[in-house]
Biotite code that builds the C-alpha atoms (Angstrom):
import biotite.structure as struc

atoms = struc.array([
    struc.Atom([95.599, -227.171, -15.374], chain_id="A", res_id=1, res_name="MET", atom_name="CA", element="C"),
    struc.Atom([92.680, -227.264, -12.933], chain_id="A", res_id=2, res_name="ALA", atom_name="CA", element="C"),
    struc.Atom([89.154, -227.333, -14.282], chain_id="A", res_id=3, res_name="SER", atom_name="CA", element="C"),
    struc.Atom([86.763, -224.452, -13.675], chain_id="A", res_id=4, res_name="GLU", atom_name="CA", element="C"),
    struc.Atom([84.689, -226.659, -11.376], chain_id="A", res_id=5, res_name="GLU", atom_name="CA", element="C"),
    struc.Atom([87.754, -227.481, -9.282], chain_id="A", res_id=6, res_name="LEU", atom_name="CA", element="C"),
    struc.Atom([88.709, -223.812, -9.072], chain_id="A", res_id=7, res_name="LYS", atom_name="CA", element="C"),
    struc.Atom([85.174, -222.985, -7.889], chain_id="A", res_id=8, res_name="LYS", atom_name="CA", element="C"),
    struc.Atom([85.399, -225.722, -5.263], chain_id="A", res_id=9, res_name="SER", atom_name="CA", element="C"),
    struc.Atom([88.744, -224.386, -4.029], chain_id="A", res_id=10, res_name="TRP", atom_name="CA", element="C"),
    struc.Atom([87.272, -220.879, -3.840], chain_id="A", res_id=11, res_name="ALA", atom_name="CA", element="C"),
    struc.Atom([84.291, -222.161, -1.804], chain_id="A", res_id=12, res_name="ARG", atom_name="CA", element="C"),
    struc.Atom([86.587, -223.995, 0.585], chain_id="A", res_id=13, res_name="THR", atom_name="CA", element="C"),
    struc.Atom([88.857, -220.985, 0.942], chain_id="A", res_id=14, res_name="GLU", atom_name="CA", element="C"),
    struc.Atom([85.807, -218.848, 1.667], chain_id="A", res_id=15, res_name="GLY", atom_name="CA", element="C"),
    struc.Atom([84.654, -221.187, 4.437], chain_id="A", res_id=16, res_name="TYR", atom_name="CA", element="C"),
    struc.Atom([88.133, -221.211, 5.943], chain_id="A", res_id=17, res_name="LEU", atom_name="CA", element="C"),
    struc.Atom([88.560, -217.440, 5.768], chain_id="A", res_id=18, res_name="ARG", atom_name="CA", element="C"),
    struc.Atom([85.103, -216.939, 7.308], chain_id="A", res_id=19, res_name="ASP", atom_name="CA", element="C"),
    struc.Atom([86.010, -219.327, 10.130], chain_id="A", res_id=20, res_name="ALA", atom_name="CA", element="C"),
    struc.Atom([89.304, -217.518, 10.691], chain_id="A", res_id=21, res_name="ARG", atom_name="CA", element="C"),
    struc.Atom([87.558, -214.151, 10.846], chain_id="A", res_id=22, res_name="ALA", atom_name="CA", element="C"),
    struc.Atom([85.333, -215.397, 13.672], chain_id="A", res_id=23, res_name="ARG", atom_name="CA", element="C"),
    struc.Atom([88.137, -216.277, 16.081], chain_id="A", res_id=24, res_name="PHE", atom_name="CA", element="C"),
    struc.Atom([88.075, -214.294, 19.313], chain_id="A", res_id=25, res_name="SER", atom_name="CA", element="C"),
    struc.Atom([90.646, -211.871, 20.670], chain_id="A", res_id=26, res_name="LYS", atom_name="CA", element="C"),
    struc.Atom([91.567, -214.569, 23.173], chain_id="A", res_id=27, res_name="THR", atom_name="CA", element="C"),
    struc.Atom([92.459, -216.919, 20.325], chain_id="A", res_id=28, res_name="ALA", atom_name="CA", element="C"),
    struc.Atom([94.499, -214.199, 18.651], chain_id="A", res_id=29, res_name="GLU", atom_name="CA", element="C"),
    struc.Atom([96.729, -214.233, 21.721], chain_id="A", res_id=30, res_name="ASP", atom_name="CA", element="C"),
    struc.Atom([96.726, -217.892, 22.768], chain_id="A", res_id=31, res_name="THR", atom_name="CA", element="C"),
    struc.Atom([96.756, -219.416, 19.278], chain_id="A", res_id=32, res_name="CYS", atom_name="CA", element="C"),
    struc.Atom([98.942, -216.947, 17.418], chain_id="A", res_id=33, res_name="SER", atom_name="CA", element="C"),
    struc.Atom([101.229, -219.654, 16.020], chain_id="A", res_id=34, res_name="ASP", atom_name="CA", element="C"),
    struc.Atom([98.359, -221.711, 14.617], chain_id="A", res_id=35, res_name="GLU", atom_name="CA", element="C"),
    struc.Atom([96.690, -218.640, 13.148], chain_id="A", res_id=36, res_name="LEU", atom_name="CA", element="C"),
    struc.Atom([99.938, -217.431, 11.567], chain_id="A", res_id=37, res_name="ALA", atom_name="CA", element="C"),
    struc.Atom([100.496, -220.884, 10.075], chain_id="A", res_id=38, res_name="ASP", atom_name="CA", element="C"),
    struc.Atom([96.925, -220.792, 8.752], chain_id="A", res_id=39, res_name="PHE", atom_name="CA", element="C"),
    struc.Atom([97.710, -217.594, 6.870], chain_id="A", res_id=40, res_name="GLN", atom_name="CA", element="C"),
    struc.Atom([100.836, -219.095, 5.333], chain_id="A", res_id=41, res_name="ASP", atom_name="CA", element="C"),
    struc.Atom([98.973, -222.200, 4.195], chain_id="A", res_id=42, res_name="TYR", atom_name="CA", element="C"),
    struc.Atom([95.968, -220.332, 2.825], chain_id="A", res_id=43, res_name="ILE", atom_name="CA", element="C"),
    struc.Atom([98.295, -218.009, 0.903], chain_id="A", res_id=44, res_name="ASP", atom_name="CA", element="C"),
    struc.Atom([99.801, -221.066, -0.803], chain_id="A", res_id=45, res_name="HIS", atom_name="CA", element="C"),
    struc.Atom([96.451, -222.800, -1.463], chain_id="A", res_id=46, res_name="ASN", atom_name="CA", element="C"),
    struc.Atom([97.266, -225.541, 1.052], chain_id="A", res_id=47, res_name="GLU", atom_name="CA", element="C"),
    struc.Atom([93.645, -225.774, 2.143], chain_id="A", res_id=48, res_name="LEU", atom_name="CA", element="C"),
    struc.Atom([93.894, -229.059, 4.042], chain_id="A", res_id=49, res_name="GLY", atom_name="CA", element="C"),
    struc.Atom([96.779, -227.765, 6.135], chain_id="A", res_id=50, res_name="LEU", atom_name="CA", element="C"),
    struc.Atom([94.955, -224.471, 6.683], chain_id="A", res_id=51, res_name="ALA", atom_name="CA", element="C"),
    struc.Atom([91.973, -226.469, 7.995], chain_id="A", res_id=52, res_name="LEU", atom_name="CA", element="C"),
    struc.Atom([94.292, -228.332, 10.375], chain_id="A", res_id=53, res_name="GLU", atom_name="CA", element="C"),
    struc.Atom([95.595, -225.044, 11.785], chain_id="A", res_id=54, res_name="CYS", atom_name="CA", element="C"),
    struc.Atom([92.115, -223.708, 12.452], chain_id="A", res_id=55, res_name="LEU", atom_name="CA", element="C"),
    struc.Atom([91.086, -227.017, 13.982], chain_id="A", res_id=56, res_name="ASP", atom_name="CA", element="C"),
    struc.Atom([94.055, -226.851, 16.354], chain_id="A", res_id=57, res_name="GLU", atom_name="CA", element="C"),
    struc.Atom([93.320, -223.228, 17.233], chain_id="A", res_id=58, res_name="ALA", atom_name="CA", element="C"),
    struc.Atom([89.642, -224.030, 17.863], chain_id="A", res_id=59, res_name="PHE", atom_name="CA", element="C"),
    struc.Atom([90.549, -226.871, 20.219], chain_id="A", res_id=60, res_name="GLU", atom_name="CA", element="C"),
    struc.Atom([93.268, -224.910, 21.982], chain_id="A", res_id=61, res_name="ARG", atom_name="CA", element="C"),
    struc.Atom([91.183, -221.789, 22.477], chain_id="A", res_id=62, res_name="SER", atom_name="CA", element="C"),
    struc.Atom([88.153, -223.583, 23.860], chain_id="A", res_id=63, res_name="GLY", atom_name="CA", element="C"),
    struc.Atom([86.000, -220.443, 23.758], chain_id="A", res_id=64, res_name="VAL", atom_name="CA", element="C"),
    struc.Atom([85.142, -220.001, 20.086], chain_id="A", res_id=65, res_name="GLU", atom_name="CA", element="C"),
    struc.Atom([81.655, -219.581, 18.686], chain_id="A", res_id=66, res_name="ASP", atom_name="CA", element="C"),
    struc.Atom([80.090, -222.744, 17.264], chain_id="A", res_id=67, res_name="LEU", atom_name="CA", element="C"),
    struc.Atom([79.824, -221.013, 13.890], chain_id="A", res_id=68, res_name="ARG", atom_name="CA", element="C"),
    struc.Atom([83.590, -221.563, 13.567], chain_id="A", res_id=69, res_name="VAL", atom_name="CA", element="C"),
    struc.Atom([83.003, -225.298, 13.884], chain_id="A", res_id=70, res_name="LEU", atom_name="CA", element="C"),
    struc.Atom([80.151, -225.166, 11.371], chain_id="A", res_id=71, res_name="GLU", atom_name="CA", element="C"),
    struc.Atom([82.432, -223.446, 8.861], chain_id="A", res_id=72, res_name="LEU", atom_name="CA", element="C"),
    struc.Atom([85.179, -225.996, 9.459], chain_id="A", res_id=73, res_name="LEU", atom_name="CA", element="C"),
    struc.Atom([82.628, -228.743, 8.803], chain_id="A", res_id=74, res_name="ALA", atom_name="CA", element="C"),
    struc.Atom([81.593, -227.055, 5.560], chain_id="A", res_id=75, res_name="LEU", atom_name="CA", element="C"),
    struc.Atom([85.221, -226.756, 4.465], chain_id="A", res_id=76, res_name="ALA", atom_name="CA", element="C"),
    struc.Atom([85.887, -230.407, 5.302], chain_id="A", res_id=77, res_name="ALA", atom_name="CA", element="C"),
    struc.Atom([82.766, -231.532, 3.447], chain_id="A", res_id=78, res_name="ALA", atom_name="CA", element="C"),
    struc.Atom([83.666, -229.429, 0.425], chain_id="A", res_id=79, res_name="ASN", atom_name="CA", element="C"),
    struc.Atom([87.125, -231.075, 0.364], chain_id="A", res_id=80, res_name="MET", atom_name="CA", element="C"),
    struc.Atom([85.477, -234.518, 0.627], chain_id="A", res_id=81, res_name="SER", atom_name="CA", element="C"),
    struc.Atom([87.038, -235.059, 4.053], chain_id="A", res_id=82, res_name="LEU", atom_name="CA", element="C"),
    struc.Atom([83.940, -236.920, 5.167], chain_id="A", res_id=83, res_name="HIS", atom_name="CA", element="C"),
    struc.Atom([85.406, -238.470, 8.316], chain_id="A", res_id=84, res_name="ASP", atom_name="CA", element="C"),
    struc.Atom([86.553, -235.043, 9.482], chain_id="A", res_id=85, res_name="ARG", atom_name="CA", element="C"),
    struc.Atom([83.193, -233.492, 8.621], chain_id="A", res_id=86, res_name="GLN", atom_name="CA", element="C"),
    struc.Atom([81.400, -236.214, 10.595], chain_id="A", res_id=87, res_name="GLN", atom_name="CA", element="C"),
    struc.Atom([83.591, -235.515, 13.627], chain_id="A", res_id=88, res_name="LEU", atom_name="CA", element="C"),
    struc.Atom([82.652, -231.844, 13.446], chain_id="A", res_id=89, res_name="TYR", atom_name="CA", element="C"),
    struc.Atom([78.984, -232.792, 13.053], chain_id="A", res_id=90, res_name="ASP", atom_name="CA", element="C"),
    struc.Atom([79.227, -234.988, 16.159], chain_id="A", res_id=91, res_name="GLU", atom_name="CA", element="C"),
    struc.Atom([80.811, -232.148, 18.156], chain_id="A", res_id=92, res_name="GLN", atom_name="CA", element="C"),
    struc.Atom([78.085, -229.773, 16.993], chain_id="A", res_id=93, res_name="LEU", atom_name="CA", element="C"),
    struc.Atom([75.353, -232.297, 17.799], chain_id="A", res_id=94, res_name="SER", atom_name="CA", element="C"),
    struc.Atom([76.639, -232.602, 21.371], chain_id="A", res_id=95, res_name="VAL", atom_name="CA", element="C"),
    struc.Atom([77.030, -228.842, 21.812], chain_id="A", res_id=96, res_name="ALA", atom_name="CA", element="C"),
    struc.Atom([73.603, -228.062, 20.372], chain_id="A", res_id=97, res_name="LEU", atom_name="CA", element="C"),
    struc.Atom([71.781, -230.946, 22.063], chain_id="A", res_id=98, res_name="GLY", atom_name="CA", element="C"),
    struc.Atom([70.293, -232.113, 18.771], chain_id="A", res_id=99, res_name="ARG", atom_name="CA", element="C"),
    struc.Atom([71.371, -233.934, 15.631], chain_id="A", res_id=100, res_name="LYS", atom_name="CA", element="C"),
    struc.Atom([73.481, -231.710, 13.388], chain_id="A", res_id=101, res_name="TYR", atom_name="CA", element="C"),
    struc.Atom([74.350, -232.530, 9.801], chain_id="A", res_id=102, res_name="GLU", atom_name="CA", element="C"),
    struc.Atom([76.467, -230.403, 7.483], chain_id="A", res_id=103, res_name="THR", atom_name="CA", element="C"),
    struc.Atom([74.865, -229.638, 4.135], chain_id="A", res_id=104, res_name="VAL", atom_name="CA", element="C"),
    struc.Atom([76.997, -228.094, 1.405], chain_id="A", res_id=105, res_name="VAL", atom_name="CA", element="C"),
    struc.Atom([75.155, -226.068, -1.191], chain_id="A", res_id=106, res_name="ARG", atom_name="CA", element="C"),
    struc.Atom([76.942, -225.218, -4.390], chain_id="A", res_id=107, res_name="SER", atom_name="CA", element="C"),
])
């Protein structure tokens, strides 16, 4: 059985992912429908890493999403201890913002 701390961490990650999903544009709803449908299936089964992958693919494919989506993906990756992935998101955000960006997870 999962510890309470682990359950809280999963809930935080799920929250970041659901927030990111909610921010996708109407354009993405049309052009990335497969990725977004897969996201829903994975999130429903607590497959958070796979859900992150789906949103990452949709973000890249859409090409028009708000940077807040990327920030939320970075938070989810950091919360799952996917540090290499989080650093890639931070690098993308740094380039887009024209300044150093670093994800900070607050519990």
